[in-house]
N, C-alpha and C positions, 0 to 999 in steps of 0.2 A: 641389487638387494631389493627384495620385494617389500611391500608395505607391511605385511603381517610380521615379517622378521624384524623390521625396524621397530614396530610398536612393541613387540615382545621384548626386544633388546632394551628399549627405553624403560619398560616396566621393570625388567630385571635390574637395571642400573639404579632406578629409584629404590627398589627393595633392598638392594645391596647397600646403598648409602644409608638407608634407615637402620638396617641391622648394624652397620659399622658404627653409627652414632650411638647405638645402644651398647654394643660390645666394648667400645673404647671410652665409654663414659667414666669419669673419675670415680674411684672407689672411696668410701668413707675412711677417715683417718682412724687407725687402730690405736687404742690407749696402751701405753707400756705396762707390762705385767710386773708384779712385785716378785723379786727373787728371794728364795729361801737360802740362807747361808749353809754351805756344806762343810762339815767338820771332817778332818782326816781320821782314818780308823786307827792310826798309830797313836802316838802320844798326843794328847791335846796340847797344842802350843798356844800361848797367849796371842790372840788375834786383835789387831787394832781395827776397830770398826770406824770406818770413815763415813761421814755423812754423805749421802748421795746428793748431788746437785739437783735442784728442781728442774723439771723439763723446761726447755726454752720454748717460747712461743713462736720462734722463727720458722720451724718446720710447718706450723699451721698456716702462717702467713704465706709461706712459699707454696703450700698446697692450694690455698685460695687463689693465689695469682696464677698457678698452673691451671686450675679449674677455669678461671676467667679466660686464660689464653686459649684453652680448648674450646670454650663457648664462642669466643671471637672467631676462631678459625672455622668452626662449624657454620656460624652465621654467614661468613664470607663465602664458604663453599656452597651453601644453599643458594645464595644469590647468583653465583657463577654457574651452578648446575642448571638453573632456570634459563639463563642466557644461552648456554650450550645446547640445551634441548631445543630451544626456539631456532637457533641457527642451523642445527642438524636437520630439523623438520623442513625448514625453508630450502635447504640444499637438496634434500632427497625427495621431497614430495612437491609436485607441481601445484597442488591446490592448498598448500599450507598457508599461504598468505590470505587466501579467501577464507579458510577455516578460522584463522585468528581474527579476521575482520568480522565474520559472522558471530563468533563467540563474544567478541568485544561489545556487541550490541545487547547481549543478554544481561538483564539486571542482576542475576545471581553471580555471574562472572564479575561484573562491575563491583558488586558488594565485596566479593572476595579480594579483588585487587585493592580496593580502598582499605580494607582491613589490613592487608599485607603492608601497604604504605604507612598506615598508622603505627603498626608494630615496628617497622624499620625506623621510623622517626623517633619512637620512644626508646629505642635500644640504648642510646647514650646515657640516659638518666636512670636506667633500670638497675636493680640490685642483681646479684648473682642468681638468686632463686628466681627472680622474675625473668632474667635472661634465659634460663633453662626452659621456662614455659614459653617464652617468645620463640626460641629455636624450634620447639616442638610444634607450636602453632603455625609458624611460617612453613615448616616442612609439610604439615597437613594441607595447608592452603595451596602450596606448590603442587602437591599430588592431585588435589581436586581440580585445579585449573588446567594442568596438563591432561588430566583425564577428560575434561570437557572439550579441550581442543582435539584430542584424539578421536573422541566420539563424533565431533563435527566433521573431522577429516574423513572418517569412515562413511559418514552419511553423504558427504560430497562425492566420494569415490564410488559409492553404490548407485548414484544417479546416472542414468544413461547420458552420454554426450549429446549435445544438441547438434542435429545434422546441419551441415553447411548447405545453404541454398544453392542448388545446381541449375544451370540454364535448362530450358525445356528442350530435351533431345528428341521428343516425339514428333515435332513438326518436320524436320528434315527426313525422317523415316517415311512419313506419309507420302512424300513426293516420290520416293524410290519405288514403291509398289512391290517389287520382287525381293526386296532385302529381307534377310532373315531377322527375326526379332532378337534384340540384345538380351543376354542373360541377366537375371536379377542380381543386384549387388549382394555380396555376402552379408550375413547378419553381423551386427556389431559384437565385438569381443567384450565380455564382461569379466572383469578381474574380481576375484573374491579373496 
């Protein structure tokens, strides 16, 4: 698998995860509508009107706990996705460790990581509304940091490889006199 396919695949996965979080977000609770009693067309029979019981608050509580569970799951998925992306890059790209090391020295990257850690630490005390904003911000931070690492990786891969020092082969040739000159080494292969 070449590097551009991997990068494109990772970006597709991040986009799909973001869209899935928006698609499967919990919907607002609908209020029950009032019914209009229907009378039969034949003879009107005396109908007993029973009072309707008041709506129970339990479904709203269940909905809130369901929303909270969805947010908890999404938060754990975001943390797991970041770890999986890092492991995948380290397995498939030989310069991924160097890219992470270089980006780790960048003050912008360090600020993003510090902000993510602050958000992760405040997760337990946050309300449901705050948790939704935390999930959105952690997702944005993850996308930014992965983008920074991918850009650094692309920069590292675009640099030519440092040539290995070879012993001086010209000295033995000078002694032979009649020897044919050696062909020039092939140019380095540049992957794009």
